[in-house]
MIKE-342907 format. One record per residue (C-alpha): residue number from 1; residue in three letters; x, y, z. Coordinates in steps of 0.001 Angstrom, whole numbers, plus 500000, padded with zeros to 6 digits. Layout:
NUM, ALA, X, Y, Z
...
END
This chain:
1, MET, 297246, 756150, 771617
2, ARG, 295611, 754468, 774574
3, ARG, 298264, 755813, 776965
4, THR, 297646, 759314, 775649
5, VAL, 293909, 759054, 776309
6, VAL, 294560, 757806, 779859
7, ARG, 296904, 760716, 780534
8, ILE, 294298, 763188, 779272
9, LEU, 291632, 761632, 781510
10, VAL, 293972, 761803, 784516
11, LEU, 294639, 765473, 783825
12, ILE, 290910, 766198, 783491
13, VAL, 290141, 764438, 786784
14, ALA, 292983, 766295, 788480
15, CYS, 291743, 769619, 787165
16, LEU, 288171, 768886, 788213
17, GLY, 289368, 767825, 791658
18, GLY, 291358, 771029, 792032
19, ALA, 288374, 773088, 790938
20, CYS, 286143, 771350, 793476
21, THR, 288717, 771928, 796190
22, SER, 288842, 775610, 795203
23, VAL, 285031, 775893, 795346
24, LEU, 284934, 774246, 798771
25, ALA, 287659, 776585, 800002
26, GLN, 285582, 779563, 798918
27, GLU, 282381, 778387, 800663
28, HIS, 281000, 781158, 802879
29, SER, 281164, 780525, 806601
30, ILE, 280806, 782071, 810060
31, LYS, 282796, 780832, 813022
32, MET, 281886, 781150, 816684
33, SER, 282992, 779721, 820003
34, PHE, 280872, 779056, 823088
35, LEU, 282105, 779765, 826603
36, ASP, 279512, 777558, 828292
37, ASN, 280030, 773851, 828807
38, VAL, 279430, 771460, 825943
39, GLY, 275815, 770360, 825990
40, SER, 274467, 773810, 826826
41, ASP, 271498, 775267, 824995
42, PHE, 272091, 777508, 822001
43, ALA, 269753, 779350, 819646
44, LEU, 270368, 781111, 816336
45, LEU, 268108, 782966, 813961
46, LEU, 269226, 783031, 810325
47, MET, 268049, 784323, 806980
48, GLY, 269660, 783294, 803731
49, SER, 270600, 785534, 800843
50, ARG, 268841, 782880, 798731
51, GLU, 266920, 779665, 799336
52, GLY, 269298, 776843, 800200
53, GLU, 270741, 775088, 803198
54, VAL, 273108, 775802, 806061
55, SER, 275533, 773319, 807552
56, LEU, 276480, 773337, 811220
57, VAL, 279991, 771908, 811371
58, TRP, 281018, 771109, 814936
59, GLU, 284590, 770814, 816141
60, ASP, 284035, 767123, 816950
61, GLY, 283434, 766470, 813240
62, SER, 279668, 766093, 813359
63, VAL, 277634, 768001, 810765
64, GLU, 274001, 769094, 810878
65, LYS, 272184, 770345, 807802
66, HIS, 269165, 772637, 807908
67, ALA, 267070, 774339, 805284
68, LEU, 267993, 778018, 804969
69, HIS, 265215, 780319, 803844
70, THR, 265109, 783966, 802896
71, THR, 262673, 784340, 805774
72, ALA, 263522, 783715, 809425
73, THR, 265078, 780294, 810086
74, ALA, 265363, 779309, 813757
75, ILE, 267973, 776765, 814811
76, ARG, 268060, 775507, 818394
77, GLY, 269775, 772671, 820161
78, LYS, 272600, 771581, 822445
79, THR, 276214, 772447, 821726
80, LYS, 278290, 769437, 820623
81, SER, 281624, 771173, 821054
82, LYS, 283030, 774569, 821980
83, ASN, 283528, 775693, 818380
84, LEU, 280963, 775877, 815578
85, GLU, 281187, 776810, 811910
86, LEU, 278101, 777819, 809897
87, ARG, 278391, 777192, 806160
88, GLY, 275953, 778722, 803716
89, ASP, 274950, 782041, 802201
90, ILE, 273755, 783858, 805324
91, ALA, 272336, 787365, 804999
92, VAL, 271041, 787805, 808561
93, LEU, 272551, 786430, 811771
94, GLU, 270940, 786829, 815199
95, CYS, 273134, 785149, 817829
96, SER, 272172, 786905, 821076
97, GLY, 272504, 785330, 824504
98, ASN, 274671, 782375, 823523
99, GLY, 277676, 783215, 825688
100, LEU, 279930, 783614, 822658
101, GLY, 283598, 784262, 823344
102, MET, 284472, 784646, 819656
103, LEU, 282587, 785602, 816503
104, ASP, 284231, 785627, 813074
105, VAL, 282135, 786853, 810131
106, THR, 285005, 787818, 807823
107, ASN, 284163, 784974, 805421
108, MET, 280500, 785929, 805013
109, PRO, 280353, 788732, 802409
110, PRO, 276564, 788267, 801813
111, LEU, 275918, 789346, 805436
112, THR, 273598, 792375, 805567
113, ASP, 272315, 792245, 809154
114, LEU, 274144, 791241, 812332
115, ILE, 272465, 791195, 815748
116, SER, 274322, 790172, 818884
117, ARG, 273301, 790945, 822451
118, LYS, 274785, 789767, 825746
119, ASN, 277784, 787917, 824377
120, PHE, 281404, 788170, 825499
121, PHE, 283720, 788585, 822522
122, THR, 286064, 791586, 822733
123, LYS, 286923, 791843, 819033
124, LEU, 284827, 791890, 815871
125, ASP, 286257, 792336, 812374
126, LEU, 283703, 793750, 809925
127, THR, 286114, 795136, 807355
128, LYS, 285201, 792471, 804773
129, ASN, 281426, 792695, 805246
130, VAL, 280928, 795395, 802650
131, ASN, 277237, 794542, 802212
132, LEU, 276417, 795131, 805873
133, ARG, 273398, 797429, 806283
134, ALA, 272224, 796985, 809874
135, LEU, 274355, 796294, 812946
136, THR, 273113, 795764, 816508
137, LEU, 275597, 795057, 819298
138, GLU, 274383, 795383, 822883
139, SER, 276115, 794596, 826190
140, ILE, 279251, 793222, 824568
141, PRO, 282757, 794094, 825899
142, LEU, 284124, 795289, 822562
143, GLU, 287284, 797372, 822769
144, THR, 287188, 798811, 819245
145, LEU, 284772, 798942, 816338
146, ASP, 285955, 799871, 812861
147, LEU, 283174, 800499, 810335
148, SER, 285296, 802363, 807805
149, ASN, 284663, 799768, 805044
150, ASN, 280919, 799426, 805671
151, MET, 279708, 802089, 803253
152, LEU, 276146, 800719, 803004
153, LEU, 275277, 800905, 806694
154, ASP, 271971, 802615, 807439
155, SER, 271552, 801557, 811094
156, VAL, 274116, 801063, 813876
157, VAL, 273109, 800287, 817454
158, CYS, 276056, 799729, 819776
159, GLN, 274946, 800007, 823400
160, ASN, 276552, 799375, 826775
161, SER, 280039, 798572, 825557
162, GLY, 281843, 800149, 828475
163, LYS, 285329, 799096, 827327
164, MET, 285134, 800563, 823834
165, THR, 287849, 803187, 823326
166, SER, 287719, 803527, 819533
167, PHE, 284766, 803864, 817167
168, VAL, 285376, 804611, 813487
169, MET, 282587, 805629, 811115
170, PRO, 282762, 805193, 807327
171, SER, 283924, 808315, 805508
172, HIS, 280552, 808444, 803793
173, SER, 277455, 806312, 804314
174, PRO, 273655, 806468, 804096
175, ILE, 273367, 805781, 807836
176, GLN, 270119, 807101, 809308
177, LYS, 270248, 805716, 812850
178, LEU, 273237, 805710, 815195
179, VAL, 272996, 804621, 818841
180, LEU, 276127, 804548, 821012
181, GLU, 274438, 804871, 824401
182, GLY, 276461, 803537, 827300
183, CYS, 279856, 803609, 825568
184, PRO, 281485, 806259, 827772
185, ARG, 285111, 805814, 826720
186, ILE, 284672, 806812, 823085
187, PRO, 286766, 810022, 823043
188, SER, 285401, 811686, 819908
189, LEU, 282897, 811214, 817119
190, ASP, 283178, 812343, 813498
191, LEU, 279756, 812439, 811849
192, SER, 280676, 814611, 808896
193, GLY, 280236, 811651, 806522
194, ALA, 276677, 810901, 807651
195, PRO, 274504, 813547, 805973
196, GLU, 271418, 811268, 806037
197, LEU, 271521, 810766, 809809
198, ARG, 268090, 811185, 811402
199, HIS, 268350, 809516, 814826
200, LEU, 271391, 810047, 817076
201, ASN, 271742, 808670, 820604
202, VAL, 275104, 809276, 822275
203, ALA, 273869, 809395, 825871
204, GLN, 276474, 808287, 828410
205, VAL, 279232, 808850, 825889
206, TRP, 281710, 811209, 827529
207, LEU, 282119, 813527, 824574
208, LYS, 283191, 817077, 825348
209, GLU, 282328, 818320, 821864
210, LEU, 279696, 817278, 819350
211, ASP, 279669, 818835, 815896
212, LEU, 276462, 818229, 813950
213, SER, 276909, 821022, 811438
214, ASN, 276760, 818575, 808477
215, ASN, 273824, 816576, 809833
216, LYS, 270873, 818635, 808664
217, LYS, 268328, 815796, 808687
218, ILE, 268551, 814767, 812346
219, SER, 265154, 814863, 814026
220, TYR, 266087, 813077, 817282
221, LEU, 269149, 813900, 819397
222, PHE, 269992, 812356, 822761
223, ALA, 273339, 813369, 824249
224, GLY, 274559, 813895, 827780
225, PHE, 274650, 812022, 831074
226, GLY, 278300, 812876, 831429
227, TYR, 280323, 812230, 834579
228, LEU, 282290, 814777, 836604
229, ASN, 284636, 816517, 834145
230, ASN, 283563, 814340, 831229
231, ARG, 280514, 816335, 830169
232, LEU, 279401, 817790, 826869
233, GLU, 280621, 821399, 826817
234, LYS, 280246, 822339, 823155
235, LEU, 277364, 821514, 820823
236, VAL, 277245, 822732, 817231
237, LEU, 273847, 822491, 815561
238, PRO, 273213, 823005, 811836
239, LYS, 271453, 826246, 810991
240, GLU, 269089, 824357, 808703
241, ASN, 267752, 821352, 810562
242, GLU, 264820, 818996, 811170
243, PHE, 265085, 818656, 814955
244, GLU, 261881, 817592, 816716
245, THR, 263372, 816148, 819911
246, ILE, 266550, 817272, 821697
247, LEU, 267494, 815587, 824987
248, LEU, 270574, 816956, 826769
249, PRO, 270581, 815751, 830397
250, ALA, 273560, 816268, 832708
251, THR, 275738, 818196, 830269
252, GLY, 278320, 820894, 830942
253, LEU, 276697, 823382, 828576
254, THR, 276381, 826948, 829862
255, GLU, 273994, 828229, 827202
256, LEU, 271777, 826759, 824511
257, ASP, 270520, 828652, 821476
258, LEU, 267671, 826790, 819771
259, ARG, 266221, 829611, 817685
260, ASP, 266973, 827811, 814408
261, CYS, 265167, 824633, 815487
262, LYS, 261800, 825720, 814130
263, LYS, 260298, 822202, 814173
264, LEU, 261361, 821420, 817727
265, LYS, 258631, 819841, 819873
266, THR, 260569, 818564, 822892
267, ILE, 263622, 819949, 824690
268, ALA, 265041, 818425, 827888
269, THR, 268168, 819608, 829713
270, ASN, 267657, 817952, 833100
271, ASN, 270499, 818381, 835607
272, SER, 272724, 820466, 833337
273, VAL, 273748, 822438, 836396
274, ASN, 275797, 825089, 834556
275, LEU, 273119, 825881, 831985
276, ALA, 272068, 829481, 832628
277, SER, 270286, 830321, 829385
278, ILE, 267955, 828603, 826899
279, ASN, 266872, 830657, 823905
280, ILE, 263593, 829302, 822520
281, GLU, 262512, 832400, 820645
282, GLY, 260184, 831647, 817749
283, LEU, 259678, 827965, 818602
284, THR, 255936, 827841, 818045
285, GLU, 255840, 824017, 817751
286, LEU, 257385, 823444, 821176
287, SER, 255197, 821181, 823310
288, VAL, 257455, 819919, 826103
289, ILE, 260129, 821815, 828039
290, GLU, 262072, 819995, 830743
291, CYS, 264925, 821930, 832320
292, PRO, 264972, 821029, 836035
293, SER, 268083, 821487, 838167
294, CYS, 269880, 823942, 835916
295, ALA, 270975, 827548, 836571
296, ILE, 268319, 829281, 834479
297, THR, 267279, 832763, 835605
298, SER, 264595, 833491, 833008
299, LEU, 262433, 831594, 830549
300, ASP, 260544, 833364, 827768
301, LEU, 257482, 831309, 826857
302, SER, 255632, 834051, 825001
303, GLN, 255789, 832261, 821625
304, CYS, 255288, 828710, 822892
305, THR, 251610, 828589, 822005
306, LYS, 251526, 824774, 821777
307, LEU, 253226, 824135, 825114
308, THR, 251572, 821336, 827103
309, ASN, 254188, 820329, 829681
310, LEU, 256643, 822579, 831553
311, ILE, 259102, 821226, 834121
312, CYS, 261576, 823856, 835336
313, ASN, 262015, 823168, 839048
314, ASN, 265249, 823872, 840937
315, ASN, 266340, 826915, 838954
316, GLN, 266597, 830634, 839734
317, ILE, 263590, 831906, 837795
318, LYS, 261850, 834971, 839255
319, THR, 259001, 835447, 836794
320, LEU, 257087, 832799, 834899
321, ARG, 254368, 833859, 832490
322, LEU, 252237, 831386, 830584
323, ASP, 249759, 833912, 829188
324, ASN, 250203, 832530, 825670
325, CYS, 250178, 828856, 826615
326, PRO, 246485, 827892, 826615
327, LEU, 247183, 824176, 826066
328, VAL, 249487, 823605, 829043
329, TRP, 248236, 820912, 831435
330, ASN, 251282, 820414, 833688
331, VAL, 253535, 823032, 835289
332, THR, 256250, 821954, 837720
333, CYS, 258220, 824980, 838898
334, TYR, 259052, 824309, 842534
335, ALA, 262264, 825492, 844227
336, ASN, 262860, 828606, 842158
337, LYS, 262918, 832267, 843195
338, LEU, 259463, 832968, 841850
339, GLU, 257820, 836251, 842689
340, THR, 255244, 836189, 839876
341, LEU, 253427, 833202, 838395
342, GLU, 250952, 834045, 835636
343, LEU, 248542, 831218, 834826
344, SER, 245250, 833041, 834367
345, LYS, 244752, 831903, 830764
346, CYS, 245768, 828294, 831331
347, SER, 242243, 826922, 831340
348, LEU, 243426, 823336, 830729
349, LEU, 245981, 823255, 833550
350, LYS, 245540, 820092, 835626
351, VAL, 248763, 819759, 837622
352, LEU, 250669, 822583, 839322
353, ASP, 253617, 822263, 841689
354, CYS, 254903, 825714, 842612
355, SER, 256088, 824779, 846090
356, ARG, 259239, 826082, 847785
357, ASN, 259021, 829570, 846333
358, PRO, 259016, 831635, 849548
359, MET, 259013, 834972, 847681
360, LEU, 255896, 834194, 845651
361, GLU, 253543, 837167, 845869
362, LYS, 251610, 837383, 842611
363, TYR, 249899, 834266, 841378
364, GLU, 246589, 833160, 839951
365, LEU, 245226, 829649, 840085
366, PRO, 242974, 828402, 837268
367, MET, 239826, 826622, 838377
368, SER, 240704, 823600, 836214
369, LEU, 243354, 822284, 838639
370, GLU, 243216, 818673, 839792
371, THR, 246522, 818542, 841690
372, LEU, 248093, 821509, 843491
373, ASP, 251247, 821718, 845608
374, ILE, 251856, 825200, 846981
375, SER, 253910, 824241, 850039
376, ALA, 256623, 826399, 851607
377, CYS, 255628, 829606, 849836
378, ASN, 255314, 831702, 853011
379, LEU, 251568, 832083, 852473
380, SER, 249106, 833141, 855148
381, GLU, 246066, 832015, 853151
382, ILE, 245097, 830212, 849944
383, SER, 241507, 831238, 849460
384, ALA, 242077, 830881, 845702
385, VAL, 241320, 827156, 845947
386, GLN, 237727, 827717, 846995
387, GLY, 235299, 826556, 844357
388, MET, 237760, 824272, 842547
389, LYS, 235305, 821494, 841789
390, THR, 237918, 819341, 840032
391, LEU, 240671, 819600, 842668
392, ASN, 241423, 816176, 844124
393, SER, 244842, 816719, 845725
394, LEU, 245953, 819762, 847724
395, THR, 249339, 820133, 849399
396, CYS, 249936, 823418, 851218
397, SER, 252335, 822428, 853991
398, GLU, 255015, 824556, 855667
399, ASN, 253251, 827886, 855272
400, GLN, 251765, 830339, 857764
401, ILE, 248143, 829494, 856986
402, THR, 245727, 830094, 859852
403, THR, 242409, 829424, 858115
404, LEU, 241642, 826811, 855493
405, ASP, 238129, 826496, 854111
406, LEU, 237847, 823369, 851975
407, SER, 234108, 822861, 852219
408, SER, 233514, 823526, 848503
409, LEU, 236127, 821018, 847273
410, GLU, 233716, 818156, 846834
411, ASN, 236165, 815950, 844880
412, LEU, 239129, 816399, 847217
413, ASN, 240715, 813063, 848125
414, THR, 244094, 814210, 849459
415, ILE, 244795, 817074, 851857
416, ILE, 248352, 817609, 853106
417, CYS, 248649, 820778, 855161
418, TYR, 251138, 819950, 857903
419, ALA, 253292, 822557, 859676
420, ASN, 250899, 825497, 859465
421, LEU, 248989, 827519, 862075
422, ILE, 245577, 826004, 861375
423, SER, 243449, 825620, 864494
424, ASP, 240177, 824608, 862853
425, LEU, 239722, 822192, 859967
426, SER, 236083, 821362, 860485
427, SER, 235463, 822359, 856849
428, ILE, 236479, 818856, 855733
429, VAL, 233957, 817027, 857889
430, ASN, 231455, 816664, 855032
431, LEU, 233957, 815752, 852294
432, THR, 233159, 812239, 851117
433, GLN, 236077, 811499, 848771
434, LEU, 238938, 811879, 851257
435, VAL, 241484, 809048, 851361
436, HIS, 244614, 810842, 852642
437, VAL, 244540, 813449, 855441
438, ASN, 247812, 814833, 856833
439, VAL, 247400, 817750, 859246
440, HIS, 250293, 817110, 861606
441, THR, 251988, 819909, 863537
442, ASN, 249023, 822276, 863482
443, PRO, 247272, 823655, 866606
444, ILE, 244144, 821702, 865700
445, LYS, 242080, 820705, 868716
446, GLU, 239381, 818636, 867041
447, LEU, 239047, 816578, 863869
448, THR, 236535, 813943, 862847
449, LEU, 235994, 812208, 859506
450, PRO, 232526, 810628, 859675
451, ASN, 231778, 811012, 855963
452, ALA, 235148, 809914, 854564
453, LYS, 234132, 806369, 853678
454, GLY, 237338, 805660, 851760
455, VAL, 239961, 807276, 854009
456, TYR, 242961, 805044, 854767
457, TYR, 245720, 807437, 855895
458, VAL, 245370, 810036, 858658
459, SER, 248136, 811935, 860467
460, VAL, 247329, 814166, 863436
461, LYS, 250694, 813858, 865178
462, GLY, 251935, 817027, 866803
463, THR, 248466, 818596, 866939
464, ASP, 246760, 819934, 870062
465, MET, 244160, 817173, 870143
466, ASN, 243656, 815871, 873669
467, ASP, 242634, 812357, 874550
468, CYS, 238927, 813098, 874302
469, ALA, 239380, 814666, 870859
470, LEU, 241456, 811682, 869764
471, ASN, 238718, 809356, 870939
472, ASP, 236198, 811305, 868873
473, LEU, 238465, 810877, 865837
474, TYR, 238817, 807138, 866471
475, LYS, 235041, 806781, 866654
476, SER, 234545, 808625, 863360
477, LEU, 236929, 806460, 861323
478, ARG, 235364, 803922, 858990
479, PRO, 236117, 800189, 859372
480, LYS, 238945, 798659, 857376
481, GLU, 237934, 796488, 854413
482, PRO, 239861, 793615, 852751
483, LYS, 240560, 795751, 849678
484, ASP, 242506, 798205, 851861
485, ASP, 245442, 795791, 851942
486, ASN, 246104, 796728, 848325
487, ASN, 245892, 800502, 848673
488, GLY, 248861, 802857, 848620
489, ALA, 249444, 802541, 852382
490, GLY, 248998, 798770, 852650
491, GLY, 246110, 799132, 855084
492, CYS, 244520, 801838, 857239
493, ILE, 247187, 803956, 858931
494, LEU, 246754, 806503, 861740
495, LEU, 249664, 808586, 863046
496, ASN, 248278, 809796, 866356
497, LYS, 251245, 810906, 868449
498, THR, 250104, 813964, 870393
499, PRO, 251051, 814876, 873974
500, PHE, 247920, 813080, 875168
501, VAL, 247836, 809944, 873072
502, ALA, 248933, 807743, 875984
503, THR, 245597, 808223, 877758
504, SER, 243438, 808073, 874625
505, ASN, 241448, 804947, 873840
506, THR, 243249, 803643, 870745
507, ALA, 241300, 800393, 871056
508, LEU, 238453, 802246, 869362
509, ALA, 240531, 802565, 866169
510, ILE, 242297, 799218, 866427
511, ALA, 238967, 797427, 866680
512, LYS, 238119, 798826, 863248
513, GLY, 241330, 797456, 861738
514, TRP, 243407, 800641, 861874
515, GLN, 247134, 800550, 862584
516, VAL, 248056, 803301, 865060
517, SER, 251529, 804743, 865543
518, ASP, 251112, 805116, 869330
519, LEU, 249016, 803188, 871819
520, GLY, 246795, 804669, 874499
521, ASP, 245228, 802989, 877523
522, GLY, 241947, 804922, 877455
523, THR, 242255, 806255, 881019
524, GLY, 242240, 809958, 880157
525, CYS, 238715, 810360, 878867
526, PRO, 236511, 807529, 880160
527, GLU, 233531, 806625, 878037
528, GLY, 230442, 808464, 879258
529, SER, 232302, 811082, 881350
530, PRO, 231541, 814727, 880628
531, ASN, 234115, 816319, 878329
532, GLU, 234093, 819676, 880050
533, LYS, 235636, 822359, 877882
534, ILE, 237221, 825627, 878907
535, ASP, 237008, 828666, 876655
536, ALA, 240614, 828804, 875461
537, ASN, 240062, 832171, 873826
538, ALA, 239489, 833727, 877239
539, ILE, 242875, 832588, 878522
540, SER, 245843, 834877, 877869
541, ILE, 249453, 833859, 877295
542, ALA, 252219, 836462, 877550
543, ARG, 255758, 835474, 876575
544, LEU, 258558, 836676, 878828
545, SER, 262290, 836154, 878440
546, HIS, 262347, 832721, 880095
547, GLY, 258749, 831576, 880061
548, TRP, 255107, 832588, 879909
549, VAL, 252490, 834181, 882109
550, ILE, 249192, 832339, 881811
551, GLY, 246342, 834720, 882647
552, ASN, 242590, 834462, 883176
553, ILE, 242909, 830909, 884416
554, PRO, 239362, 829666, 885052
555, MET, 238306, 829230, 888633
556, GLY, 238597, 825666, 889795
557, THR, 241627, 824829, 887641
558, GLN, 243973, 822771, 889791
559, CYS, 247152, 822421, 887731
560, LEU, 249016, 823418, 884578
561, LEU, 250845, 820640, 882708
562, LEU, 253774, 821556, 880408
563, TYR, 254527, 819197, 877495
564, ASP, 256902, 819228, 874560
565, LEU, 255642, 818330, 871087
566, SER, 256676, 814706, 871509
567, GLY, 254160, 814370, 874349
568, LYS, 256711, 814278, 877157
569, LEU, 255474, 815823, 880417
570, LEU, 258068, 818386, 881502
571, SER, 256541, 820019, 884561
572, ARG, 253421, 820286, 886695
573, ILE, 252472, 823597, 888283
574, GLU, 249829, 823822, 890983
575, VAL, 247417, 826685, 890296
576, THR, 247239, 829109, 893232
577, ALA, 246072, 832244, 891412
578, SER, 244309, 833379, 888255
579, SER, 247705, 834184, 886700
580, MET, 250668, 831810, 886863
581, PHE, 254250, 831919, 885537
582, VAL, 255470, 828837, 883688
583, GLU, 259210, 828580, 883128
584, ALA, 260357, 827439, 879672
585, PRO, 262957, 824644, 879719
586, GLY, 264626, 825944, 876550
587, ASP, 264097, 826972, 872947
588, GLY, 261195, 825510, 871024
589, VAL, 257441, 825109, 871003
590, TYR, 255576, 823824, 874050
591, LEU, 252030, 822942, 875047
592, ILE, 250255, 823753, 878309
593, ARG, 247244, 821763, 879377
594, LEU, 244759, 822894, 882000
595, ASP, 243526, 819968, 884124
596, ASP, 243600, 817592, 881116
597, LYS, 240753, 819558, 879559
598, THR, 242106, 822363, 877406
599, THR, 245409, 822589, 875548
600, LEU, 247210, 825828, 874753
601, ARG, 250109, 826233, 872351
602, CYS, 252680, 828595, 873849
603, PRO, 254454, 831220, 871730
604, PRO, 257826, 829772, 870598
605, MET, 260777, 830454, 872854
606, SER, 264154, 831582, 871533
607, TYR, 266724, 832732, 874021
END
């Protein structure tokens, strides 16, 4: 009898021991390996599926135990070996930036959230993590990612995995957010099993086709940034949809029909160079249109009554009408083929860049403008800017403007009007807000800025200002202040290279703290000497085949000096009559100076 009892007890102990061994074998765990040297810092953020504890079992046999909460549990320390096993019921694992070469979560079925950034493992098996709901993997060299068993996923962010060649979605899931940006080698994407998808980012994924016909709830789409022949060429949108934002930069699309996207607020197709047509008919909610550097020939904005921002530069648009866009504040339409620009009802327009439209003939400028760039439009005048009380920046360079009256622009702080035919800009002398003045390559003979108490950048290079006129400019400049070191130019800058800068007295400007592009010795117009002026309008210049005849030369003139625009003296002609022939050295624009007193710009030569 006693032997029988002993045998029964032995069997019970054996059974209990086996059961305990079985329980231990089934304990949930996560394994990881560190690439850095032992003793390096590591940091993990955990959340448990229930209150309990987590054991850190190191390869050297040491074990650390920590409380594991259902709220965030931070664990930091030094690695004790290359390999680590976490034991416990872990629902959330954040293991970013630990230099992991391996991560194994196959034995952690309670896992619902996994976040890993800037690690180095190339494989990740998630097939057994059926409770996974949110996955974030960024800057990890994964080669494949199979999510076919993860039917509960509602968020997947997998960014900058440049080696990934295979990505498999579950056949059906409640996923609402999918980000695959920066995974260019994924060849195709099947989203038919994601009817709840609302946010899709596949930028820099070299897809040639994207079918969203089953994804009727998407409100945000970002696709594009293809490379060479790997560009999106076909996009299928659902007829019934919730799109509010569609971003399609650098695609291979040739046309885009958005008429069914009635809730659309933002569309961007930047640098889709083959895109010739965008149909936005009926899109009354549209607020932002960005389609620069495409091949668009027309853009119908008649129903875009809520438009605030239009960027359509570098296209082939001939007519742009914003009659029905009263809320627009920014229009950037430079480098098109514009002939007509209708802005008369845009009373809130603040910023307009319509430069590089040399065929522009019909345009109206609203008085609300604060920034205007109308350069290279082949204009002879821009009187429309007069009276713009709010205008603070005007750029009208590379036109044929001869007269520019800016006297009424009391808030103007920037004037850039280089490469015109302006001879007189005295209208800016009383403007007090000027900080940036660029008038280079104009036949301006005089310019002073006595009232511009904040000016820090001035360019008069290539003008007809002689040394006396330059000296007058130097005298009018305000002194540099310590705060000027932190302005946009890093100080007070004067570009003063004219044919006569070498004899101007640049010490006048330097003494005030200005940096000058070219130095002058001050010998050309001594302080206190009379600055005798000759009436240039009385002198005639007639262009011949190889030079000019200078007529009505004032009596007493001793010589004619021929300069190029760089200020190089080319020839000196002694005056022996009231009319003299000056031979042109070649094509180009030249200056003739009479006795260092009056400068004339010669008609351009072209043999």
